[in-house]
C-alpha positions in Angstrom: 6.9 13.1 -13.8 9.1 12.6 -10.8 11.0 9.3 -11.5 13.3 9.6 -8.1 10.1 9.9 -6.1 8.7 6.6 -7.9 12.1 4.9 -7.0 11.9 6.2 -3.4 8.2 5.1 -3.1 8.9 1.5 -3.9 12.0 1.3 -1.8 10.4 2.9 1.0 6.5 2.9 0.8 5.7 3.1 4.6 7.0 6.8 4.5 4.9 7.8 1.5 1.8 5.8 2.9 2.0 7.7 6.2 2.5 10.9 4.1 -0.5 10.6 2.0 -2.5 9.4 5.2 -1.6 12.5 7.0 -2.6 14.6 4.2 -5.9 13.3 3.5 -6.7 13.3 7.2 -5.6 17.1 7.7 -7.1 18.3 4.5 -10.2 16.3 4.2 -11.5 15.2 7.3 -10.5 18.1 9.8 -13.4 20.3 9.0 -16.0 17.4 8.7 -15.1 15.7 11.6 -16.7 18.8 14.1 -19.7 18.7 11.9 -20.5 14.9 11.4 -19.0 13.2 14.0 -21.3 10.4 13.8 -20.3 9.3 10.3 -16.4 9.4 9.7 -15.5 8.6 6.2 -12.4 6.3 5.6 -10.0 6.7 2.6 -8.0 4.0 1.3 -4.6 4.7 -0.5 -3.6 2.2 -3.2 -0.4 2.2 -5.7 -0.4 1.4 -9.1 2.2 1.2 -12.0 5.4 -0.7 -13.1 7.1 -2.0 -10.3 10.1 -3.3 -12.4 12.1 -5.9 -10.5 9.8 -5.9 -7.5 7.0 -7.3 -9.5 7.9 -11.2 -8.8 6.8 -14.8 -9.0 5.9 -16.4 -5.1 9.3 -18.4 -5.7 11.2 -14.9 -6.4 9.7 -13.5 -3.0 12.8 -13.2 -0.8 14.1 -11.3 2.1 15.9 -8.8 -0.1 12.3 -7.4 -0.9 11.2 -7.0 2.6 9.9 -3.3 3.6 9.5 -2.5 -0.3 6.5 -2.2 -2.4 6.2 -5.4 -4.3 3.8 -6.8 -6.6 2.9 -10.6 -6.8 1.8 -13.0 -9.8 1.0 -16.2 -9.3 -1.9 -18.7 -10.0 -4.2 -20.1 -6.9 -4.0 -23.9 -7.2 -5.6 -24.6 -3.6 -7.7 -23.0 -1.4 -9.0 -23.9 1.9 -12.0 -22.5 4.3 -9.5 -22.4 7.3 -7.8 -18.8 8.1 -4.2 -19.5 9.1 -2.3 -17.0 11.2 0.9 -15.7 10.9 
């Protein structure tokens, strides 16, 4: 419907994520928060669709894609119980 917005979303996802999150908090939780202070619902935001050149394999992931919306497709070949910290 708005192709330029989709392109902007891929290039700058943090702006649109904050925009959507603020909209949800302002419209859906402001009135309910006063009545149900003990139970606060959490909303999750996800994006799906064609990412074009930003849909890559793990080897194609590079610094050019930093701070952009990226889809990574690969095959898990090894797993470990230890959680690594970055």
